[in-house]
C-alpha positions, 0 to 999 in steps of 0.5 A: 316104753311100748305102752307109752308109744301105744298111748301116743299112737291112740292119741294121735289117731284121735287127733287126726279124727278131730282135725278131720271133723273140725275141717269138715265143720269149718268148710260147712260153716263160714261163721266157724273160725276154722282150722288150718287143716294142712298145718294140723296134718303136717304136725300129725305126720311129724308125730307119726314119724316120731312114733316110728323113730321111737319104735325103731329105737326100741327094736334096735 
């Protein structure tokens, strides 16, 4: 279970970096379709909370 949580944490971290890169690229180019960075960050925060909950269940 902890290995799966670790893999999920790494994936979320990579997604956070991707969102930052896409948001920066979208603001630099008006031709880019853009990314709803606020919605993406909200979704990633939700995943972070889920990971924290899973860790709490594992410890408890």
